C-alpha atoms as one frame of an Amber mdcrd trajectory, in Angstrom:
protein
 -16.214  -8.435  -1.893 -13.422  -6.062  -0.923 -12.726  -4.825   2.603 -11.087
  -1.446   3.199  -9.494  -1.638   6.627 -10.355   1.212   8.975  -7.821   1.596
  11.795  -8.058   5.392  12.284  -5.031   6.109  10.076  -6.214   7.472   6.777
  -8.728   9.214   4.588 -10.981   6.344   3.566 -13.347   8.488   1.522 -11.063
   8.747  -1.503 -10.517   4.970  -1.539 -14.255   4.321  -1.332 -14.906   6.856
  -4.095 -12.340   5.193  -6.348 -14.089   1.840  -6.065 -17.425   3.548  -6.692
 -15.976   4.944  -9.932 -15.052   1.462 -11.156 -18.426   0.092  -9.993 -16.951
  -2.340  -7.475 -18.503  -2.959  -4.072 -16.061  -2.214  -1.245 -16.897  -1.937
   2.428 -15.095  -0.242   5.301 -14.272  -2.805   7.983 -13.051  -2.029  11.496
 -13.921  -5.356  13.130 -10.971  -7.779  12.785 -13.105 -10.937  12.865 -14.968
  -9.830   9.729 -11.926  -9.757   7.445 -12.149 -13.482   6.724 -15.535 -12.880
   5.057 -13.954 -10.893   2.215 -12.176 -11.913  -0.992  -9.616  -9.098  -0.961
  -8.500  -6.375   1.431  -7.094  -2.883   1.069  -4.797  -1.540   3.792  -4.688
   2.246   3.320  -2.933   4.689   5.592  -1.673   8.219   6.140   0.479   9.246
   9.105   3.191   7.800  11.316   4.278   4.155  11.135   4.457   3.654  14.912
   0.970   5.089  15.452  -0.395   2.828  12.737   1.109  -0.304  14.269  -0.209
   0.709  17.680  -3.725   0.967  16.245  -3.410  -2.385  14.471  -2.125  -4.044
  17.634  -4.710  -2.497  19.945  -7.764  -4.361  18.698  -6.457  -7.539  17.077
  -6.435  -6.174  13.530  -2.753  -7.083  13.079  -3.489 -10.764  13.758  -6.507
 -10.657  11.449  -4.421  -9.180   8.625  -1.706 -11.804   9.072  -4.323 -14.561
   9.045  -5.822 -13.120   5.859  -2.390 -12.960   4.216  -1.714 -16.620   5.063
  -5.006 -17.620   3.447  -3.590 -16.748   0.023  -6.274 -14.171  -0.710  -5.074
 -10.903  -2.238  -4.121  -7.851  -0.216  -3.067  -4.345  -1.310  -1.271  -1.839
   0.922  -1.398   1.825  -0.132   1.097   4.519   0.967   1.603   3.976   4.715
  -0.288   0.719   4.210   2.478  -0.456   1.880   5.174   0.522   4.370   3.462
  -1.487   7.110   3.942  -4.657   5.046   7.675  -4.600   5.787   9.662  -5.793
   8.785  10.429  -2.407  10.308  10.544   1.346   9.847  13.238   3.842  10.830
  10.636   6.591  11.353  11.169   8.160  14.790  13.348   5.208  15.807  12.681
   1.552  15.071   9.194   0.092  14.887   8.346  -3.450  13.849   5.892  -3.814
  10.969   3.710  -6.671   9.773   6.747  -8.612   8.454   4.898  -9.816   5.353
   7.723  -8.696   3.046  11.420  -8.740   3.912  12.878  -5.240   4.038  12.555
  -1.947   5.868  11.318   1.603   5.490  13.752   4.509   5.671  13.842   8.263
   5.150  14.698   9.890   1.842  18.415  10.720   1.785  18.251  13.751  -0.477
  18.643  17.510  -0.542  15.384  17.762  -2.481  12.194  18.803  -0.746  10.709
  16.160   1.536   7.983  14.988   1.599   8.108  13.877  -2.001   4.755  15.216
  -3.150   2.970  15.314  -6.483   2.897  13.406  -9.755   5.815  11.191 -10.735
   6.435   8.349 -13.158   6.559   4.752 -11.986   8.849   2.551 -14.060   7.047
  -0.761 -14.064   7.947  -4.410 -14.384   5.578  -6.974 -15.867   2.824  -7.607
 -13.339  -0.940  -8.217 -13.501  -1.596  -4.918 -11.697  -0.046  -3.014 -14.612
  -2.128  -4.624 -17.347  -3.021  -1.898 -19.835  -0.418   0.490 -18.363   3.204
   1.324 -19.116   5.234   3.531 -16.776   2.210   5.508 -15.502   2.312   8.839
 -13.699   0.895   8.453 -10.197   0.326  10.728  -7.203   2.778  10.549  -4.276
   2.890  12.047  -0.771   5.571  10.517   1.481   8.794  11.163   3.415  10.003
   7.563   3.676  10.271   4.695   1.225  10.820   0.952   1.228  14.232  -0.679
   0.908  14.034  -4.324  -0.127  15.392  -7.033  -2.388  14.737  -6.538  -6.092
  12.778  -9.808  -6.272   9.833  -8.069  -4.598   9.965  -4.858  -6.629   7.457
  -4.316  -9.429   7.840  -0.532  -9.701  10.567   2.087  -9.240  10.374   5.884
  -9.172  13.081   8.560  -9.353  13.282  11.411  -6.863  16.936  12.465  -6.858
  17.638   8.719  -6.869  15.745   5.547  -7.663  13.478   4.229  -4.913  11.031
   1.364  -4.566   7.470   2.469  -5.283   5.558  -0.811  -5.784   6.073  -4.341
  -4.481   4.594  -7.807  -4.809   5.271 -10.977  -2.860   2.912 -13.853  -3.670
  -0.607 -12.591  -2.813   0.627  -9.357  -1.185   0.898  -6.086  -3.128   1.997
  -2.622  -2.053   1.933   0.799  -3.722   3.702   3.861  -2.319   1.673   6.288
  -4.465  -2.082   6.679  -4.105  -3.916   4.847  -6.913  -7.188   6.264  -5.589
  -5.870   9.796  -6.252  -4.146   9.023  -9.566  -7.079   9.413 -11.959  -7.370
   6.939 -14.846  -4.046   5.184 -14.249  -4.839   4.639 -10.597  -8.326   3.377
 -11.370  -6.812   0.938 -13.862  -4.513  -0.417 -11.141  -7.446  -0.878  -8.769
  -9.478  -2.531 -11.529  -6.605  -4.905 -12.222  -6.408  -5.731  -8.519 -10.116
  -6.529  -8.464  -9.665  -8.947 -11.387  -6.900 -10.975  -9.724
C-alpha cells in the first residue's frame, strides 16, 4: 500500500491518476498516525518551501514522516516534496527542511527564464528507479534546485548549467521533475518505485 501525503501543498489528482494508470492502489493520507500502516509514501508538493514546512509542522506530519524514514521503508519526494528532504532552503530567506539528506535548496543563477518549465532530459546514473530507462525526458516546473554532495545524486539536468534533478540516500528518493506528468517515462519511474 502506498500513501500520498496530503498537507495542502499540491495537486494530488495527477499523482493519484498516475498510480491508477499503472494499476497500483495508492491512498491520500492527511492523518499523520496512519503513515505507519503503509509500505511506501509519496511526498508531493507545489508552492513555497516555508509554507510547506509550516503545514507539515502544524499537525505532526513532519514527525510522522521522519519516523517513517527511520523505519527503512521507501519514500519518494516529488518537486517541492524533493526539496523538503534537504536541510534548508534559501527561498524567501532560510527555512529548515526535513534534514533527511544533507544539502540545501537554492535559486537558479541564470539569465534564462525562471521558472524552468517544460520537458528536459535527465542524465541518469545506475539506480533501480531508472530500470528500463536511459536519460529520459521528464516534465519540470521549478525556480529552485537542490545543491548536495554527488554521492546522493542519481540524476542531473542542464538548464544553462548542470543541476541536481534526482537524489537517493538509502531508502529516500527525490525527483525534481514530475513523474506523474511525464507520460510513459514517468510511469516507468513510479512503477520501479512500487517494485522496490
